[in-house]
C-alpha positions in Angstrom: 11.1 37.2 -26.5 9.9 37.1 -23.1 12.1 36.3 -20.0 11.0 33.2 -18.3 11.7 32.9 -14.6 10.9 29.7 -12.5 8.2 30.2 -10.2 7.7 28.0 -7.1 3.9 27.2 -6.7 4.2 25.5 -3.3 4.5 22.0 -2.4 2.3 18.7 -3.0 1.8 16.8 0.0 0.4 13.0 -0.2 -1.3 11.8 2.5 -0.7 8.0 3.8 -4.1 7.3 3.3 -3.9 7.9 -0.3 -0.8 5.7 -0.6 -2.8 2.9 1.4 -5.6 3.2 -1.1 -3.3 2.9 -4.2 -1.9 -0.2 -2.5 -5.2 -1.6 -1.5 -6.3 -1.3 -5.2 -3.1 -2.8 -6.5 -3.6 -6.1 -4.2 -7.3 -6.5 -5.6 -5.6 -7.4 -8.9 -3.9 -10.4 -7.5 -6.2 -13.6 -7.1 -5.7 -15.5 -3.9 -4.6 -12.5 -2.2 -6.7 -10.5 0.5 -5.7 -7.9 3.0 -6.3 -9.0 6.6 -9.5 -8.2 8.3 -9.9 -5.2 10.3 -9.0 -5.3 13.8 -10.8 -3.7 16.8 -8.8 -0.4 16.5 -9.8 0.0 12.5 -13.4 -0.9 13.4 -13.5 1.7 16.4 -11.7 4.4 14.1 -14.3 3.8 11.4 -17.0 4.7 13.7 -15.6 8.0 14.0 -15.6 8.5 10.4 -11.9 7.8 10.0 -10.8 5.5 7.1 -8.2 3.1 7.9 -6.8 0.3 5.7 -6.6 -2.8 7.7 -3.5 -4.7 6.7 -1.3 -1.5 5.2 0.9 0.4 7.2 2.8 3.5 5.8 6.1 5.0 7.4 7.9 7.9 6.5 11.4 8.4 7.5 13.3 11.8 8.3 14.5 11.4 4.5 11.1 11.2 3.2 11.8 7.6 2.0 8.6 5.4 2.2 8.0 2.1 3.8 5.2 0.2 3.1 4.0 -3.1 4.9 1.2 -5.2 4.0 -0.3 -7.9 5.9 -2.1 -10.5 3.8 -3.4 -14.0 3.8 -3.3 -16.2 0.6 -4.8 -19.0 -0.9 -4.0 -22.5 0.1 -1.3 -24.0 -2.4 0.3 -20.8 -3.5 4.0 -20.5 -3.4 4.8 -18.0 -0.6 7.9 -16.6 -2.0 6.5 -16.1 -5.5 3.4 -14.6 -4.3 5.3 -12.4 -2.1 7.3 -10.9 -4.9 4.3 -10.6 -7.1 2.7 -8.5 -4.3 6.0 -6.3 -4.0 5.9 -5.9 -7.7 2.3 -4.7 -8.4 2.5 -2.4 -5.5 5.9 -0.9 -6.9 4.1 -0.5 -10.2 1.1 1.1 -8.9 2.8 3.6 -6.8 5.4 4.4 -9.5 2.5 5.0 -11.9 0.5 7.2 -9.7 2.8 9.1 -7.3 6.4 10.3 -7.5 7.6 9.2 -4.1 10.8 7.5 -2.8 10.1 3.9 -1.9 12.4 2.4 0.2 10.8 -0.7 1.2 8.0 -3.0 0.6 7.3 -5.6 3.1 5.1 -8.7 2.9 3.7 -10.1 5.9 1.8 -13.4 5.2 -0.8 -13.6 8.1 -2.5 -16.5 7.1 -3.5 -19.1 4.4 -7.1 -19.7 3.4 -8.8 -22.9 2.1 -10.9 -22.6 -0.7 -11.3 -20.8 -3.9 -12.1 -17.0 -3.8 
């Protein structure tokens, strides 16, 4: 019989940009919802090869709890409260499905309402 011992193989760290990309891909599933366009700072950082997801901010507190804030625009005629809840739901589902992190908050900031169909 083999004596098995628990061996610590190290730690796994997930970069904030990976979480932002998961969020960005999850939001693509929702019709009528778009992340806000890049700002000047985002455009400049991309010139230097640093990818930054516009409209997504990831904060990690001292207890390793993660807060996600998304800034979106929605299509005219959508119920703001309903779509905000849907956004929170798809983000939570995508995060729980792909990474094991302690989500504290998912804040949705509606930045604008777009007319027309997308």
